[in-house]
C-alpha positions as CSV (number, residue, x, y, z in Angstrom):
1,M,-125.2,-10.4,-74.3
2,R,-122.0,-12.4,-74.7
3,E,-120.5,-9.7,-76.9
4,L,-121.4,-7.1,-74.3
5,L,-119.6,-9.1,-71.6
6,I,-116.5,-9.5,-73.8
7,R,-116.4,-5.7,-74.3
8,L,-116.9,-5.0,-70.6
9,R,-114.5,-7.7,-69.3
10,V,-111.7,-5.2,-68.6
11,P,-113.9,-2.7,-66.7
12,I,-115.5,-5.6,-64.8
13,L,-112.1,-7.0,-63.9
14,L,-111.0,-3.5,-62.7
15,A,-114.2,-3.1,-60.7
16,A,-113.7,-6.5,-59.1
17,I,-110.1,-5.6,-58.1
18,V,-111.2,-2.3,-56.7
19,F,-114.0,-4.1,-54.8
20,A,-111.7,-6.7,-53.5
21,T,-109.2,-4.0,-52.4
22,G,-112.0,-2.1,-50.6
23,V,-113.1,-5.2,-48.9
24,S,-109.6,-6.0,-47.9
25,M,-109.1,-2.5,-46.5
26,L,-112.3,-2.6,-44.5
27,S,-111.3,-6.0,-43.2
28,D,-107.9,-4.6,-42.2
29,R,-109.6,-1.7,-40.4
30,R,-111.9,-4.1,-38.5
31,A,-109.0,-6.4,-37.7
32,Q,-107.0,-3.5,-36.3
33,R,-110.0,-2.4,-34.1
34,E,-110.5,-6.0,-32.9
35,D,-107.9,-8.6,-32.0
36,G,-105.9,-8.5,-35.3
37,E,-107.0,-11.9,-36.4
38,R,-108.2,-12.2,-40.0
39,G,-110.7,-14.6,-41.6
40,G,-112.9,-15.1,-44.5
41,W,-112.2,-13.0,-47.7
42,S,-109.4,-11.0,-46.1
43,A,-107.6,-14.1,-45.0
44,L,-107.9,-15.6,-48.4
45,L,-106.5,-12.5,-50.1
46,L,-103.6,-12.4,-47.6
47,E,-102.8,-16.1,-48.1
48,I,-102.8,-15.6,-51.9
49,A,-100.8,-12.3,-51.7
50,V,-97.8,-13.8,-50.0
51,P,-96.8,-16.5,-52.6
52,V,-97.7,-14.1,-55.4
53,Q,-95.5,-11.5,-53.9
54,K,-92.7,-14.0,-53.5
55,T,-93.0,-15.1,-57.1
56,L,-92.9,-11.5,-58.3
57,E,-89.9,-10.7,-56.1
58,L,-87.9,-13.8,-57.1
59,P,-86.4,-12.5,-60.4
60,L,-85.5,-9.2,-58.8
61,S,-84.0,-11.0,-55.8
62,V,-82.0,-13.4,-58.0
63,A,-80.7,-10.4,-60.1
64,R,-79.8,-8.4,-57.1
65,H,-78.0,-11.4,-55.5
66,G,-76.2,-12.2,-58.7
67,F,-75.1,-8.6,-59.1
68,S,-73.9,-8.5,-55.5
69,R,-71.9,-11.7,-56.1
70,Y,-70.4,-10.3,-59.3
71,V,-69.4,-7.1,-57.5
72,G,-67.9,-9.2,-54.7
73,L,-66.0,-11.4,-57.2
74,V,-64.6,-8.3,-58.9
75,E,-63.5,-6.9,-55.6
76,L,-62.1,-10.3,-54.6
77,H,-60.2,-10.5,-57.9
78,D,-58.7,-7.0,-57.4
79,E,-57.8,-7.9,-53.8
80,N,-56.1,-11.1,-55.0
81,E,-54.1,-9.2,-57.5
82,R,-53.1,-6.6,-54.9
83,L,-52.0,-9.4,-52.5
84,A,-50.2,-11.2,-55.3
85,R,-48.2,-8.1,-56.1
86,R,-47.5,-7.5,-52.4
87,I,-46.3,-11.1,-52.0
88,A,-44.0,-10.7,-55.0
89,E,-42.6,-7.5,-53.5
90,L,-42.0,-9.2,-50.2
91,E,-40.4,-12.2,-51.8
92,E,-38.1,-9.8,-53.8
93,E,-37.2,-7.9,-50.6
94,N,-36.6,-11.2,-48.8
95,L,-34.3,-12.4,-51.6
96,Q,-32.4,-9.1,-51.4
97,Y,-32.1,-9.4,-47.6
98,R,-30.8,-13.0,-48.0
99,E,-28.3,-11.9,-50.7
100,A,-27.2,-9.0,-48.4
101,L,-26.6,-11.5,-45.6
102,V,-24.6,-13.7,-47.8
103,E,-22.6,-10.8,-49.1
104,S,-22.1,-9.4,-45.6
105,G,-20.7,-12.8,-44.6
106,H,-18.3,-12.7,-47.5
107,L,-17.2,-9.2,-46.8
108,Q,-16.7,-10.0,-43.1
109,R,-14.4,-12.8,-44.1
110,I,-12.5,-10.6,-46.5
111,V,-12.1,-8.0,-43.8
112,E,-10.6,-10.7,-41.6
113,M,-8.3,-11.8,-44.5
114,R,-7.1,-8.2,-45.0
115,G,-6.1,-8.1,-41.4
116,E,-4.4,-11.5,-41.6
117,F,-2.4,-10.8,-44.8
118,E,-2.2,-7.0,-44.5
119,T,-3.0,-6.7,-48.2
120,P,-5.5,-4.4,-49.8
121,M,-8.1,-6.1,-51.9
122,R,-10.2,-5.0,-54.8
123,P,-13.7,-6.6,-55.3
124,A,-14.6,-7.6,-58.8
125,Q,-17.5,-9.4,-60.6
126,V,-17.0,-12.4,-62.8
127,V,-18.6,-11.3,-66.1
128,G,-17.5,-14.1,-68.4
129,Q,-15.8,-17.5,-68.6
130,D,-13.4,-19.1,-71.1
131,V,-15.2,-22.1,-72.5
132,S,-12.1,-23.5,-74.1
133,P,-11.3,-27.1,-73.1
134,W,-7.5,-26.3,-72.9
135,F,-7.7,-23.1,-70.8
136,R,-9.7,-22.3,-67.6
137,S,-10.0,-18.6,-67.0
138,V,-12.6,-15.9,-66.2
139,L,-13.1,-12.3,-67.2
140,L,-13.3,-9.7,-64.5
141,D,-14.9,-6.2,-64.6
142,R,-11.9,-4.4,-62.9
143,G,-8.7,-3.4,-64.7
144,R,-5.7,-1.0,-64.5
145,S,-8.0,1.9,-63.7
146,R,-8.7,0.2,-60.4
147,D,-5.0,-0.8,-59.8
148,V,-5.5,-4.3,-61.0
149,R,-2.3,-5.7,-62.6
150,S,-1.2,-9.0,-64.1
151,G,0.4,-11.3,-61.6
152,M,-1.9,-10.4,-58.8
153,P,-3.7,-13.2,-56.9
154,V,-7.4,-13.7,-57.1
155,V,-9.3,-15.1,-54.1
156,T,-12.7,-15.5,-52.4
157,D,-13.5,-15.9,-48.8
158,R,-13.2,-19.7,-49.4
159,G,-9.7,-19.7,-50.8
160,V,-7.5,-19.3,-53.9
161,V,-9.2,-18.7,-57.2
162,G,-6.2,-18.1,-59.5
163,L,-4.0,-15.4,-60.9
164,V,-4.5,-12.2,-63.1
165,T,-2.8,-12.9,-66.4
166,A,-3.8,-9.9,-68.5
167,T,-5.5,-6.5,-68.1
168,T,-6.9,-3.5,-69.9
169,A,-8.1,-0.3,-68.4
170,H,-11.5,-1.7,-67.3
171,A,-11.1,-5.5,-67.5
172,A,-8.9,-8.4,-66.5
173,R,-8.5,-12.0,-67.3
174,A,-7.7,-14.4,-64.5
175,M,-6.3,-17.9,-65.0
176,L,-8.1,-20.3,-62.6
177,L,-6.4,-22.7,-60.3
178,L,-7.9,-25.5,-62.4
179,D,-5.9,-24.5,-65.5
180,R,-3.2,-27.0,-66.6
181,E,-0.7,-24.2,-66.6
182,S,-1.4,-23.3,-63.0
183,A,1.0,-24.4,-60.2
184,I,1.2,-23.3,-56.5
185,D,3.7,-24.2,-53.9
186,A,1.7,-25.5,-51.0
187,V,1.8,-27.4,-47.7
188,V,-0.4,-29.8,-45.8
189,Q,-1.7,-27.8,-42.9
190,R,-1.6,-30.8,-40.4
191,S,1.8,-32.4,-41.2
192,R,3.5,-29.5,-43.1
193,A,4.3,-31.8,-46.0
194,R,5.3,-29.7,-48.9
195,G,4.6,-30.0,-52.6
196,I,3.2,-28.5,-55.7
197,V,-0.6,-28.1,-56.5
198,R,-1.3,-28.3,-60.2
199,G,-4.4,-27.8,-62.3
200,T,-5.7,-30.7,-64.3
201,G,-8.2,-28.9,-66.5
202,T,-11.0,-30.6,-64.6
203,Q,-12.7,-29.8,-61.3
204,E,-10.0,-31.5,-59.4
205,L,-6.4,-30.6,-58.5
206,E,-3.3,-32.7,-58.0
207,F,-0.8,-32.3,-55.1
208,V,2.6,-33.7,-56.0
209,F,5.0,-34.2,-53.0
210,V,8.3,-35.8,-52.3
211,V,8.1,-39.0,-50.2
212,R,10.6,-38.6,-47.4
213,G,8.4,-39.6,-44.5
214,D,5.9,-36.9,-45.4
215,D,2.5,-37.6,-44.1
216,V,-0.5,-36.8,-46.4
217,R,-3.9,-38.3,-45.6
218,E,-7.4,-38.1,-46.9
219,G,-9.2,-35.1,-45.4
220,D,-6.0,-33.0,-45.0
221,E,-6.3,-29.3,-45.7
222,V,-3.8,-27.9,-48.3
223,I,-2.8,-24.2,-48.0
224,T,-0.4,-21.9,-49.8
225,S,3.2,-22.0,-48.5
226,G,4.2,-18.5,-49.4
227,V,7.3,-19.7,-51.2
228,G,7.9,-18.0,-54.5
229,G,6.2,-14.8,-53.4
230,V,3.2,-15.3,-55.7
231,Y,0.6,-16.1,-53.1
232,P,0.7,-15.1,-49.4
233,K,1.2,-17.9,-47.0
234,G,-1.9,-19.5,-45.5
235,L,-4.5,-19.2,-48.2
236,R,-6.8,-22.3,-48.5
237,V,-6.2,-24.4,-51.7
238,G,-8.3,-27.5,-51.1
239,T,-8.9,-30.8,-49.3
240,V,-7.1,-34.1,-50.0
241,R,-9.6,-36.7,-51.3
242,A,-7.3,-39.5,-52.1
243,V,-3.5,-40.4,-52.2
244,E,-2.3,-42.3,-55.2
245,A,1.3,-43.6,-55.1
246,G,3.3,-46.7,-55.3
247,E,5.8,-47.6,-52.5
248,E,8.8,-47.5,-54.9
249,L,8.0,-44.1,-56.3
250,L,9.8,-41.0,-55.0
251,L,7.0,-38.6,-55.9
252,H,3.5,-39.3,-54.7
253,T,0.3,-37.7,-56.0
254,A,-2.8,-36.8,-54.0
255,R,-6.2,-35.8,-55.6
256,V,-7.4,-32.5,-54.1
257,E,-10.9,-31.0,-54.1
258,P,-10.6,-27.2,-54.5
259,A,-11.7,-25.0,-51.6
260,V,-13.5,-22.7,-54.1
261,D,-16.6,-23.8,-56.0
262,F,-15.6,-22.6,-59.4
263,G,-19.0,-23.4,-60.9
264,R,-20.6,-20.7,-58.7
265,L,-18.1,-17.9,-59.0
266,E,-19.8,-14.5,-58.9
267,Q,-17.7,-12.1,-56.9
268,V,-14.0,-12.4,-56.3
269,F,-11.3,-10.2,-54.7
270,V,-8.0,-9.2,-56.3
271,M,-5.2,-8.9,-53.8
272,L,-3.3,-5.7,-54.8
273,R,0.1,-7.2,-54.4
274,R,2.6,-8.7,-56.8
275,G,5.7,-10.5,-55.8
276,P,9.1,-10.0,-57.4
277,T,8.7,-13.1,-59.5
278,M,5.5,-11.8,-61.0
279,D,7.2,-8.4,-61.6
280,L,9.8,-10.1,-63.8
281,L,7.3,-12.3,-65.6
282,Y,4.8,-9.5,-66.3
283,S,7.2,-6.7,-67.0
284,G,5.0,-5.8,-70.0
285,D,1.9,-6.1,-67.8
286,G,0.4,-8.7,-70.1
287,D,-2.1,-6.2,-71.6
288,L,-5.1,-7.4,-73.4
289,P,-6.2,-5.7,-76.6
290,A,-8.5,-2.7,-75.9
291,V,-11.4,-4.4,-77.7
292,A,-11.5,-7.0,-74.9
293,S,-12.3,-4.4,-72.3
294,V,-15.5,-4.5,-70.3
295,E,-17.3,-1.4,-69.0
296,E,-16.6,-1.0,-65.3
297,S,-19.6,-1.4,-63.1
298,P,-20.4,1.4,-60.7
């Protein structure tokens, strides 16, 4: 008998399930015809079916939720990358706009200087610096093909940079105001005290003037005098930071901070003028060897 039950356990289980299903359906029909309340066997099946159904649905729900989160994270990652690229583009545009504003300010000042000195100017980029401890000079990307000649002043909107000392077809070397060989006839703007501004090879200049009641004080602006015909009159040279002199000395010396920040030179302007003194000095035009030329930028 036991062996018979073991053999028939599957059909019996199926029959029990079918029977329970039938009972449940009949109960549902009766509940629909009556007041919808369930009790007895039908209620027991309904109570059991809910947690069983939740248990069976749980893995599928977790998988579906996990997949949705994965898709959302992928989309969020892509969106973050897109936003990062856009931010980088906006930052680059903002940088270009700021640079354009800075350049426009420089150009506006140069336009004003052209009107003041009635001298054409040629923009040039600083493409190299002389690192020698004895000489202070820079290499420019403009040369004779753009009318740049030795002996022409080099300036920025801030003031005097130096003097072109040698050229090729597409390049020029300019001696900075800081060079020990540099000397400019200058005056104090306030008192009109006159003297010579010399380079020291450092980041400072010295202003040597004759003591005959001349008044030079800390904070005075020093400008070119125009004497000698090298630089036009009125270009800024620097600001007096200290006056060093003894009472018995005829010549006094003042330390001058340059108007131009030579550590940040990027763009300069060559004044297309050369005084008679420079014409004599650079009669051979001080040409550089052709190998030193630099390709002219567009």
